[in-house]
BADOKOL-701394 format. One line per 3 residues: number of its first residue (from 1); for each residue y, z, x of C-alpha. Coordinates in steps of 0.05 Angstrom, whole numbers, plus 5000, padded with zeros to 4 digits. Last residue first. Layout:
BADOKOL-701394
NUM = Y Z X | ...
end
This chain:
BADOKOL-701394
236 = 4994 5344 5377 | 5001 5275 5350 | 5014 5290 5281
233 = 5072 5335 5302 | 5095 5281 5348 | 5098 5230 5295
230 = 5134 5285 5242 | 5185 5290 5298 | 5197 5210 5306
227 = 5210 5205 5235 | 5261 5263 5237 | 5294 5233 5298
224 = 5293 5158 5265 | 5332 5191 5206 | 5382 5226 5249
221 = 5384 5162 5288 | 5398 5122 5222 | 5443 5171 5194
218 = 5488 5175 5251 | 5486 5096 5263 | 5530 5091 5193
215 = 5530 5013 5173 | 5525 5030 5100 | 5467 4982 5100
212 = 5435 5005 5167 | 5439 5079 5148 | 5404 5066 5080
209 = 5349 5040 5119 | 5336 5097 5161 | 5346 5141 5097
206 = 5287 5108 5063 | 5239 5126 5113 | 5274 5195 5116
203 = 5264 5206 5041 | 5196 5175 5039 | 5169 5215 5099
200 = 5193 5280 5052 | 5161 5252 4988 | 5095 5228 5017
197 = 5050 5301 4998 | 5065 5280 4932 | 5017 5217 4936
194 = 5054 5153 4927 | 5069 5118 4865 | 5137 5121 4866
191 = 5171 5129 4794 | 5194 5066 4747 | 5255 5085 4706
188 = 5253 5079 4629 | 5277 5143 4621 | 5350 5117 4643
185 = 5389 5152 4698 | 5467 5138 4683 | 5513 5101 4736
182 = 5583 5132 4732 | 5647 5100 4716 | 5668 5162 4675
179 = 5695 5117 4618 | 5653 5061 4641 | 5588 5081 4634
176 = 5530 5049 4668 | 5464 5048 4646 | 5410 5055 4692
173 = 5339 5040 4714 | 5317 5074 4785 | 5263 5021 4801
170 = 5196 5035 4837 | 5169 4965 4846 | 5081 4978 4829
167 = 5045 4986 4892 | 4997 4934 4908 | 4921 4952 4898
164 = 4871 4977 4940 | 4804 4946 4929 | 4735 4951 4899
161 = 4714 4886 4868 | 4646 4888 4823 | 4619 4819 4807
158 = 4584 4795 4754 | 4520 4753 4737 | 4508 4692 4780
155 = 4494 4666 4852 | 4473 4592 4860 | 4533 4578 4902
152 = 4507 4620 4955 | 4559 4642 4970 | 4623 4666 4939
149 = 4696 4630 4947 | 4746 4674 4934 | 4809 4667 4907
146 = 4868 4712 4906 | 4927 4714 4853 | 4997 4713 4877
143 = 5033 4682 4826 | 5032 4618 4880 | 4967 4616 4890
140 = 4932 4650 4955 | 4871 4614 4984 | 4800 4610 5003
137 = 4780 4677 5026 | 4710 4685 5039 | 4645 4710 5014
134 = 4577 4727 5019 | 4504 4741 4993 | 4445 4770 5025
131 = 4391 4772 4966 | 4419 4711 4933 | 4425 4679 4998
128 = 4475 4668 5044 | 4459 4627 5108 | 4453 4665 5177
125 = 4372 4661 5189 | 4361 4591 5151 | 4412 4564 5203
122 = 4466 4515 5197 | 4504 4551 5143 | 4525 4611 5188
119 = 4553 4558 5238 | 4594 4514 5191 | 4618 4575 5157
116 = 4646 4602 5217 | 4724 4576 5210 | 4718 4606 5143
113 = 4708 4684 5167 | 4655 4716 5134 | 4656 4779 5084
110 = 4586 4805 5066 | 4573 4822 4997 | 4541 4880 4982
107 = 4482 4880 4929 | 4490 4933 4875 | 4499 4890 4820
104 = 4536 4831 4863 | 4586 4881 4905 | 4655 4870 4930
101 = 4683 4909 4987 | 4749 4949 5004 | 4793 4895 4988
98 = 4870 4900 5013 | 4935 4889 4970 | 4906 4868 4906
95 = 4954 4864 4849 | 4942 4794 4831 | 4874 4806 4805
92 = 4820 4757 4836 | 4801 4685 4821 | 4723 4665 4838
89 = 4705 4605 4871 | 4626 4593 4870 | 4629 4577 4792
86 = 4628 4620 4736 | 4614 4693 4772 | 4637 4744 4719
83 = 4693 4790 4746 | 4698 4865 4753 | 4757 4905 4774
80 = 4759 4980 4812 | 4831 5006 4838 | 4847 5052 4889
77 = 4922 5057 4901 | 4919 5136 4896 | 4867 5125 4946
74 = 4909 5116 5006 | 4939 5185 5004 | 4876 5222 4992
71 = 4854 5181 5053 | 4905 5212 5096 | 4879 5277 5068
68 = 4808 5271 5086 | 4833 5242 5155 | 4865 5314 5169
65 = 4806 5352 5151 | 4832 5417 5180 | 4855 5441 5104
62 = 4781 5443 5084 | 4734 5418 5136 | 4733 5392 5210
59 = 4686 5340 5238 | 4688 5345 5312 | 4706 5270 5341
56 = 4782 5276 5329 | 4797 5284 5414 | 4766 5214 5416
53 = 4812 5185 5368 | 4775 5126 5328 | 4777 5159 5263
50 = 4842 5188 5270 | 4876 5128 5290 | 4847 5091 5227
47 = 4872 5136 5180 | 4936 5137 5214 | 4938 5059 5210
44 = 4919 5057 5142 | 4969 5110 5122 | 5030 5073 5155
41 = 5016 5013 5112 | 5017 5053 5049 | 5083 5084 5083
38 = 5112 5022 5099 | 5096 4997 5028 | 5134 5053 4994
35 = 5194 5044 5043 | 5195 4960 5024 | 5204 4984 4946
32 = 5252 5039 4954 | 5295 4994 4999 | 5300 4942 4945
29 = 5311 4996 4891 | 5365 5037 4931 | 5407 4965 4935
26 = 5400 4959 4860 | 5422 5035 4847 | 5486 5032 4895
23 = 5487 5074 4955 | 5549 5102 4972 | 5585 5123 5032
20 = 5589 5173 5093 | 5635 5222 5058 | 5607 5275 5093
17 = 5554 5304 5045 | 5557 5238 5006 | 5495 5206 5056
14 = 5448 5274 5047 | 5467 5288 4968 | 5462 5204 4953
11 = 5389 5210 4985 | 5363 5263 4944 | 5388 5235 4884
8 = 5353 5176 4893 | 5291 5214 4916 | 5295 5262 4851
5 = 5299 5204 4813 | 5246 5158 4832 | 5201 5218 4810
2 = 5140 5220 4863 | 5070 5201 4838
end
């Protein structure tokens, strides 16, 4: 977890150092939400890149185990949910960002493409059974809930869903002091859920968005240069 007050104060300190402008809390909160999602997506990309890079085929351990360190950033959002199979269609939690796997007892359900469903069901060899069940996404409701169709339709019991959750929206809450014309930090604020090691990258990411809002190309360029430097170090 990363303290949102520390991040906001750092951002203000940087952009105010040379009187470049001010970032109101409401705008900061919108940027903070997007930046947190960007870094989560980046972690998935980096994890996949390290696992598939031929240069990284040798397994390292300890401080040199980079894929494990990236996985730890993703695992912050790891959750397990259980759902009772009441029909062939299951409504999952609204906070699902990415499904890892779904199990019935200890049996892993195979994810199938709905487009291939007629072909899959046309043969006894590929048609899902209670020993080899499957699922496919159906639709996303207005409130964000994901529905899954379970095959075979005779499957009963409990489903265990392993997934990465959508990060809770960070929010720097405040009160406004009319006498000092200052925003005062509120203890009810919502911190970032990111791994603590992401704080520097988070600040750089927010600065890049901030530079666009306050129309300062210097801030944008500085943040972009810092982000590119970090990428080059990772690829070295």
